[in-house]
C-alpha positions as CSV (number, residue, x, y, z in Angstrom):
1,M,-57.0,-122.5,-48.7
2,I,-55.6,-125.2,-46.5
3,K,-57.3,-123.6,-43.5
4,N,-60.7,-123.5,-45.3
5,K,-60.3,-127.2,-46.3
6,F,-59.5,-128.1,-42.7
7,V,-62.6,-126.1,-41.4
8,L,-64.8,-127.8,-44.0
9,F,-63.4,-131.2,-43.1
10,L,-64.0,-130.5,-39.4
11,I,-67.6,-129.4,-40.0
12,K,-68.2,-132.6,-42.1
13,G,-66.7,-134.7,-39.3
14,I,-68.9,-133.1,-36.7
15,C,-72.0,-133.5,-38.9
16,I,-71.2,-137.2,-39.3
17,I,-70.7,-137.7,-35.6
18,L,-74.0,-135.9,-34.8
19,A,-75.9,-138.0,-37.5
20,V,-74.5,-141.3,-36.1
21,T,-75.3,-140.2,-32.6
22,A,-78.9,-139.3,-33.6
23,I,-79.3,-142.6,-35.4
24,Y,-77.9,-144.6,-32.4
25,F,-80.1,-143.0,-29.8
26,G,-83.1,-143.3,-32.2
27,L,-82.5,-147.0,-32.4
28,Q,-81.9,-147.2,-28.7
29,I,-85.4,-145.8,-28.0
30,L,-86.8,-148.3,-30.5
31,F,-85.0,-151.4,-29.1
32,L,-85.4,-150.5,-25.4
33,P,-87.8,-153.0,-23.9
34,K,-91.2,-151.4,-23.3
35,Y,-94.1,-152.7,-21.2
36,P,-97.1,-150.4,-21.9
37,R,-99.5,-151.8,-19.4
38,E,-96.9,-152.7,-16.9
39,S,-93.6,-151.1,-15.7
40,T,-93.1,-148.6,-18.6
41,G,-96.6,-147.3,-18.4
42,I,-96.6,-147.3,-14.6
43,V,-93.4,-145.3,-14.4
44,K,-94.5,-142.8,-17.0
45,G,-97.8,-142.4,-15.3
46,F,-96.1,-141.9,-11.9
47,N,-93.9,-139.2,-13.4
48,Q,-97.0,-137.3,-14.6
49,L,-98.5,-137.1,-11.1
50,E,-98.6,-133.7,-9.3
51,K,-95.9,-133.3,-6.7
52,D,-96.8,-134.5,-3.3
53,S,-100.2,-135.7,-4.5
54,V,-100.1,-139.3,-3.2
55,D,-101.1,-140.3,0.3
56,V,-100.6,-144.1,-0.1
57,L,-97.8,-145.5,-2.3
58,F,-98.0,-149.2,-3.1
59,M,-94.7,-150.7,-4.2
60,G,-93.3,-154.1,-5.3
61,A,-93.7,-156.7,-8.0
62,S,-96.7,-157.6,-10.2
63,Q,-98.6,-159.2,-7.3
64,M,-99.0,-155.7,-6.0
65,F,-100.3,-153.9,-9.0
66,S,-102.6,-156.8,-10.0
67,S,-104.1,-156.9,-6.5
68,I,-104.6,-153.2,-5.5
69,D,-107.0,-151.0,-7.5
70,A,-105.3,-147.6,-6.8
71,K,-107.8,-145.8,-9.1
72,R,-110.7,-147.0,-7.1
73,L,-109.1,-146.1,-3.8
74,T,-108.4,-142.6,-5.1
75,E,-111.7,-141.9,-6.9
76,E,-114.3,-143.8,-4.8
77,Y,-112.7,-143.7,-1.3
78,G,-110.7,-140.5,-1.4
79,I,-107.4,-142.2,-0.5
80,S,-105.0,-140.8,-3.1
81,S,-103.0,-143.9,-4.1
82,Y,-100.6,-145.2,-6.8
83,D,-99.2,-148.6,-7.7
84,F,-95.5,-148.0,-8.4
85,G,-93.6,-151.1,-9.3
86,A,-92.5,-153.6,-12.0
87,S,-93.1,-157.3,-12.8
88,R,-90.8,-159.7,-11.0
89,Q,-89.2,-156.7,-9.1
90,M,-86.5,-157.8,-6.6
91,I,-86.7,-156.1,-3.2
92,S,-83.3,-154.5,-3.9
93,T,-84.8,-152.7,-6.9
94,T,-87.8,-151.7,-4.9
95,E,-85.4,-149.6,-2.8
96,Y,-84.3,-147.9,-6.0
97,Y,-87.9,-147.1,-6.9
98,L,-88.4,-145.8,-3.4
99,D,-85.5,-143.4,-3.8
100,E,-86.9,-142.2,-7.1
101,A,-90.5,-141.9,-5.7
102,L,-89.3,-139.7,-2.8
103,K,-87.9,-137.1,-5.2
104,T,-91.4,-136.0,-6.1
105,Q,-93.8,-137.6,-3.5
106,H,-94.0,-137.6,0.2
107,P,-96.7,-140.2,1.0
108,K,-98.1,-140.7,4.5
109,L,-98.0,-144.5,4.0
110,I,-95.9,-146.8,1.9
111,M,-97.0,-150.4,1.5
112,I,-94.5,-152.9,0.0
113,E,-95.8,-156.2,-1.4
114,S,-93.6,-159.0,0.0
115,C,-93.8,-161.7,-2.7
116,E,-90.1,-161.3,-3.6
117,I,-88.5,-160.8,-0.2
118,L,-87.8,-164.6,0.4
119,H,-86.3,-165.1,-3.1
120,E,-82.5,-164.9,-3.6
121,M,-81.5,-161.9,-5.7
122,S,-80.7,-162.7,-9.3
123,D,-77.1,-161.8,-10.3
124,D,-77.9,-162.0,-14.0
125,I,-78.1,-158.4,-15.0
126,R,-79.1,-159.2,-18.5
127,D,-82.2,-161.1,-17.4
128,E,-85.7,-159.8,-18.2
129,V,-86.1,-159.2,-14.4
130,I,-83.7,-156.3,-14.8
131,A,-85.3,-155.0,-18.0
132,Y,-88.8,-154.8,-16.4
133,S,-87.6,-152.5,-13.6
134,Y,-84.8,-150.6,-15.2
135,S,-85.6,-150.0,-18.8
136,P,-88.3,-147.4,-18.0
137,M,-86.1,-145.4,-15.7
138,P,-84.0,-142.5,-17.0
139,M,-80.2,-142.4,-16.9
140,S,-78.9,-141.3,-13.6
141,D,-76.1,-141.9,-11.0
142,E,-78.7,-143.6,-8.8
143,K,-79.7,-146.0,-11.6
144,Y,-76.0,-146.9,-12.2
145,A,-75.4,-147.5,-8.5
146,Y,-78.4,-149.8,-8.1
147,L,-77.7,-151.6,-11.3
148,L,-74.2,-152.2,-10.1
149,R,-75.5,-153.6,-6.8
150,D,-78.0,-155.8,-8.5
151,S,-75.4,-157.1,-11.0
152,G,-73.0,-158.2,-8.3
153,G,-70.5,-155.6,-9.4
154,D,-70.5,-156.2,-13.2
155,V,-69.2,-152.8,-14.2
156,T,-69.2,-153.4,-18.0
157,E,-72.8,-154.6,-18.2
158,T,-73.9,-151.9,-15.7
159,L,-72.4,-149.2,-17.9
160,K,-74.1,-150.6,-21.0
161,L,-77.5,-151.0,-19.4
162,C,-77.4,-147.6,-17.8
163,Y,-76.0,-145.4,-20.5
164,L,-75.9,-147.5,-23.7
165,P,-78.7,-150.0,-23.3
166,L,-78.8,-150.7,-27.1
167,L,-75.7,-152.7,-26.6
168,S,-77.3,-154.8,-23.9
169,Y,-80.7,-155.3,-25.5
170,H,-79.3,-156.2,-29.0
171,N,-81.0,-159.6,-28.8
172,K,-84.3,-157.7,-29.2
173,W,-83.3,-157.1,-32.9
174,K,-84.1,-160.7,-33.6
175,S,-87.7,-160.4,-32.3
176,L,-88.5,-156.8,-33.4
177,Q,-92.1,-156.5,-34.5
178,L,-94.2,-153.8,-36.0
179,K,-95.9,-153.2,-32.7
180,D,-92.5,-152.3,-31.2
181,I,-92.3,-149.4,-33.7
182,S,-95.9,-148.3,-33.1
183,E,-95.5,-148.5,-29.3
184,T,-92.4,-146.3,-29.7
185,L,-94.1,-143.7,-31.9
186,F,-97.6,-143.8,-30.2
187,F,-96.8,-145.0,-26.7
188,D,-99.6,-143.1,-25.0
189,A,-102.2,-145.0,-27.1
190,Y,-101.0,-148.2,-25.3
191,A,-100.7,-147.0,-21.7
192,D,-103.7,-146.3,-19.5
193,Y,-102.4,-143.8,-17.0
194,S,-105.9,-143.3,-15.5
195,L,-105.6,-146.7,-13.7
196,R,-102.8,-145.2,-11.5
197,G,-100.6,-148.3,-12.0
198,F,-103.3,-150.9,-11.4
199,N,-103.1,-153.7,-14.0
200,P,-106.3,-155.9,-13.7
201,R,-106.0,-159.5,-14.8
202,E,-109.0,-160.8,-16.7
203,G,-110.1,-164.4,-16.7
204,C,-110.1,-167.2,-14.1
205,N,-108.0,-170.2,-13.4
206,P,-108.8,-172.2,-10.3
207,Q,-105.9,-172.7,-7.9
208,K,-105.1,-174.7,-4.9
209,M,-103.7,-172.3,-2.3
210,A,-100.5,-173.6,-0.6
211,F,-101.3,-171.5,2.5
212,L,-104.3,-173.7,3.2
213,D,-102.1,-176.8,3.3
214,D,-101.4,-178.1,6.8
215,H,-97.8,-178.9,5.9
216,I,-95.5,-176.3,7.3
217,Q,-91.8,-175.8,6.4
218,E,-90.4,-172.5,7.6
219,S,-88.7,-170.5,4.9
220,R,-85.5,-168.5,5.2
221,M,-84.9,-164.8,4.8
222,P,-81.9,-164.2,2.5
223,E,-79.3,-162.0,4.2
224,E,-79.1,-159.6,1.2
225,N,-82.8,-159.1,1.3
226,A,-82.8,-158.6,5.1
227,S,-80.2,-155.8,4.7
228,V,-82.3,-154.1,2.0
229,I,-85.5,-154.3,4.1
230,L,-83.8,-152.6,7.0
231,S,-82.4,-149.9,4.7
232,I,-85.9,-149.2,3.3
233,A,-87.3,-149.1,6.9
234,E,-84.6,-146.6,7.9
235,K,-85.3,-144.4,4.9
236,C,-89.0,-144.3,5.6
237,K,-88.4,-143.6,9.3
238,S,-86.0,-140.7,8.5
239,A,-88.6,-139.3,6.1
240,G,-91.4,-139.5,8.6
241,I,-93.3,-142.0,6.4
242,K,-95.3,-144.9,7.8
243,L,-94.1,-148.2,6.3
244,V,-96.0,-151.5,6.1
245,F,-94.9,-154.6,4.3
246,F,-97.9,-156.7,3.2
247,K,-98.7,-159.9,1.3
248,T,-101.6,-160.1,-1.1
249,P,-103.3,-163.5,-1.5
250,S,-101.4,-165.8,-3.9
251,A,-101.6,-169.5,-4.4
252,N,-97.9,-170.2,-4.0
253,W,-97.4,-168.4,-0.7
254,T,-97.1,-170.9,2.2
255,K,-97.6,-170.9,6.0
256,G,-93.8,-171.3,6.2
257,D,-93.3,-168.1,4.2
258,S,-95.7,-166.3,6.6
259,I,-93.9,-167.6,9.7
260,C,-90.5,-166.5,8.4
261,T,-91.6,-163.1,7.3
262,K,-93.6,-162.3,10.5
263,K,-90.7,-163.4,12.6
264,F,-88.2,-161.2,10.8
265,M,-90.5,-158.1,10.7
266,S,-91.4,-158.5,14.4
267,E,-87.8,-158.8,15.5
268,N,-87.0,-155.6,13.6
269,G,-90.0,-153.5,14.6
270,I,-91.5,-153.4,11.1
271,D,-95.2,-153.7,10.5
272,F,-96.4,-156.7,8.4
273,L,-99.9,-157.3,7.2
274,D,-100.5,-160.8,5.8
275,L,-103.8,-160.9,4.0
276,H,-103.7,-164.7,4.1
277,D,-104.7,-164.4,7.7
278,H,-107.9,-162.7,6.5
279,L,-109.0,-164.8,3.5
280,D,-112.5,-165.4,4.8
281,E,-113.0,-161.8,5.7
282,I,-111.8,-160.7,2.3
283,G,-113.9,-163.4,0.6
284,I,-111.1,-164.9,-1.5
285,N,-112.3,-168.0,-3.3
286,Q,-109.5,-170.1,-4.8
287,D,-111.8,-171.4,-7.5
288,T,-112.9,-168.0,-8.8
289,D,-110.4,-165.2,-7.8
290,F,-107.1,-166.2,-9.4
291,I,-105.7,-165.8,-12.9
292,D,-102.7,-168.0,-12.2
293,L,-100.6,-169.3,-9.4
294,Y,-99.3,-165.9,-8.4
295,H,-101.9,-163.3,-9.3
296,L,-105.5,-162.4,-8.4
297,N,-107.8,-161.7,-11.2
298,R,-109.9,-158.5,-11.4
299,G,-112.6,-159.9,-9.1
300,G,-110.0,-161.0,-6.5
301,A,-108.3,-157.6,-6.7
302,E,-111.5,-155.7,-6.0
303,K,-112.1,-157.9,-2.9
304,C,-108.6,-157.2,-1.7
305,T,-108.9,-153.5,-2.4
306,E,-112.2,-153.2,-0.6
307,Y,-110.8,-155.0,2.4
308,L,-107.9,-152.6,2.7
309,V,-110.1,-149.5,2.7
310,N,-110.8,-149.4,6.5
311,I,-107.2,-150.3,7.3
312,L,-105.8,-147.5,5.0
313,S,-108.3,-145.0,6.4
314,S,-107.2,-145.7,10.0
315,K,-103.4,-145.5,9.1
316,V,-103.6,-142.5,6.9
317,F,-106.3,-140.2,8.2
318,R,-106.4,-140.9,11.9
């Protein structure tokens, strides 16, 4: 009798634990930040690609996937491409995305947008900068290692964000909306995977491009970023992949930024393509081709994409 009661108690206990665990992870899925037309959709779309089906992989922050129409490159020009990144992505996190990408793809060329390489790394692991890049990615030892690096060694927060993100994103409870539930249940209805990571910005807001200003103050390459760039370059070299860092047109990029970046890349034997040197050839108009200080609109992106076609063809297929 006592043995039967113990077994019944044990079964009830296990059922309660399983129920609590199911509820917890169900809530975790609901409260995990999701960006259907940005990083979450981009990552999910990337994971649906056939293995080794991408020739050119574009990486980096939002200035990359708002400027390069990977769908057009793929479908119209036969250059199989994908925009793989996240908004406000630090260069250190781009290295993590590179490691993940190389598990399933072996592109001939990787092009990394350089808008973040002159910015100091954020050490606030709870910031939305972290959520954009890491929330779409599955739990893994690599995710933990990169989160730990990006956090400056904050083990407690890293463990929560990697394995128990509900504990880190609890502030989202206060702003939970009906669309969060619908996006969780019907995510595919909100993400357009056919765009291959491209996120066109509609509208127009005239900008004054800092690069066109005659004032020059050379920027500085943060040491941490320099170390990451060299690590990325070594990984691409070891994998036999051509690497090019590039800068899409943006209104906040300065001549000083270009000078600093070109100097660093040249000293370290890394290719760098600054599209600000080709604004007239591209046809960029600061009155019609921007949506804000940082991003091209759809029209500007199409000009930028078309300009890259010949460059990509020569680097990939010749």
